[in-house]
C-alpha angles and dihedrals in degrees: 000000000000107000091216104122113133114248112224141144088267092048109030127179129220139232122195120186120198110199125195107227097175123138093262090065085079087070120096125258112270093225136026111010093025096175096053121095113245090228091057095046093049093047091053091047092051093047091049090049092050090051091050092049090052091050091047091054096043116112133168093274094046141277113333117217099237091142142035110208134196135182119199121187124203126193126083084002135017121221148079109337107194112129125251104301093053099023116152095016114131098194125011129190109246092241090063090048090053093047098042114048113161089233142329118241130199110240134171129226134182116253135177112271092204092246101077096275139092131246133187116257124193115233135180111241118192117214125211100150130043128204119257128179114179138117134002132318108265094178095153091058091047093051092047090051090049090053091055093047094050095042090059093044094048091052087067097038107044095153096049131123098262117270118256120221118196116192116196117191141152099197150039118278113265096200102060140284109336096195095093093051089047090052090052091054093049091050091060112096148171123216087272100055148301124307111269118231117193126182128208115193119203113200135184090215117115096231135113117273119256107218129195095343122188094208138036091221096102096042111111104221145022094257093055089047090051092052089049091054090047091056126093121242111257113261114234094257092057091045088055092051091047091050091051088053091054101260121141105231135164136193087271096053115124133208094259136116123187124205094004121189120206092270090054090047092055094045092047093051091047094051094042094053101051106099124168124308117298123238 
């Protein structure tokens, strides 16, 4: 299981994001930007990631379909969570994502003014996914739905670099034990390896994040330990990226972060979505 398949238009890979949209996502992050709703921070992180994927796949002749991408929300409802222009789509080629944002907002960001200070700069920020915070946490149903989506996709892409599933949640599943559904996802495979399932836990606790652990010993509760066990070990190429970014990882490290703030969310998504070179 080498995770070395070349990603190309003829042999695309796949990202599937599972986003907790339960009522508790209206609570603020426990660390970092403590006044910001978790739902809002995650939505911005997903939209920024989608924009970066589009840019990564953009060439002179247009956007190349190196990836198919899906976003599934689970809360009051479970299902595809792209906003209006792509609503109801389970997996979308990245070219369609680039060409069909729901809208483009004007945002501001701080930039260097060249004299040691910071100034506000206006930027255009495309939106594909909106924040929602309502209902329970039907994680089992979301994972089962992800299994069905990927099973169908893999049947048509047997030689692909294995799909990556990133589950982002702030709470315990309210519809049973999700470990069986997670196992089913990780057992799916292409000819290049098993599907990778990573978990990102958003907590309201004021404690330091635990990133890419290789043991559940330091995790504070049973739910965090469960998410750790549900997570795939990091392939060597992701371990290398994490080390370059300053993380301490070992061969036993898993794709799991506990008590993530918004900065950790963005870094985790960036590291987790950097497969091998595109062709």
